[in-house]
N, C-alpha and C positions, 0 to 999 in steps of 0.2 A: 503493501501498500504505500502510494506516496504522501506526505504530509500535504495538509494546503498549506498553500503561501500566504502569510500573515503581508500586509501595507507595509513599504517600506519608501523613504526617501533614496533609498542609496543602491549603486549599478552592482550588478554579477562583481564587479571589478574589484570592487568595494569589500569584498567577498574572498578571494577565489586572487592566489599568489600569481600575475603573470610573470613574461618579460619582462626582469624590470632591469637595473644598471645594477651592475652591485656594486655591493659597500668595498672602502679601503681600508685599511688598516698600515700604517703606517710601523716598523719598527727599525730603529737602530740597531745596527749592527756592528762591533768595532766599528765606529764611525760615518757609518754609511749608514742611511736610510736605505732601508727595503720594502717594498709595496707586495700587501698581501689584498689579495680582491676574495671577497664572499660572499653569499645571498641565504639570507636568512635561512633557515629550516623554517618547510612547511607541519600543518599539525600534524601529515603523517610521517614526515620525512625523523620528528622530532620523537614518535611514538614508536618507531621501527629502531632510534637509535639506542630507546631507553628499553625494548625488548629485547634489544643483542645486549645489553648490562645488566638485564635480570637474570641470578641465578637461583633456579627450583629445586631442590635436592630432598637431604633427607638430615636431622639433626641424630645426633648422638643414641639417642632416645627411639629413634625409628619411626617420630614426626615429621611432618611435609615444616619445608623453613624456607623462607625466602632471603636472598638478600640482594642487592646492588654493588656491581662492581663500577664506581663514578670514572675509574683512571679509562673502563670499556666506551663507556658513554659518550668522555670527551673523544676517546680518537673516533670513535664514530661519528661523531657531531663534526667533529672538521672536519675528518676524510667526505663527509659528506657536504659541508661550507664553504671548504678554500676549492675557488672556482680558478685565481690566480696566486701563483706564487713565485718566490726565486731557489726553488726548488722543488724535485719530484713530490709531491702528498701518497702517503705509501703507508701505512700501517706499521710499516718498520722507519718509516726516516722520521711519521710525527715520537716514535716511543725512542729514538736516540737524540731530541733540539735539545739543546741547552735549555736547562730551567728556567732561564728568563726568558727567551722566545714563547717556552711553553707556556710559561705564566701569563705572556702577554696575548699569547691566541687564545687561551681560555677564555678569556676576557670578553669575545664575541658568542660564547656559547651559553645559550638559554639555561636556567637552573630545569632542572632536568623532571621537577614534580610540582606542579600549582607553583604559584608566587614566590616559593620559599627561596632566597638565594643559595649560596655552595655550603655556605658556612652552618646554617641548618641543615642542609641533605649530608653534612658531614658526621654532624651531631649525632643524627637517626640510628 
């Protein structure tokens, strides 16, 4: 069943991300400014990254357990978001980045769940 459409002054393009110019992030590396181009994640892409970082298993009592790997979320999100970079973007190159560069890059990644910031997710 298709839901009934409600009236709004917004157009479909206000709801759906179309082809937009990528955003840029400049990171200074050894005195040289480098440009990293990225696109924002769609709702689906973000949820796909969250799914890849979610681990379903069993605890030591044999009960179902659920955990979340924040590092995997960042790797998946950055690999999806980065559309232009001074280096090839693969999971392996992202894993080997200098921590200062990695910290700058994760600043463009949205919080994985709700409106919570990274610090709230880390505490969970």
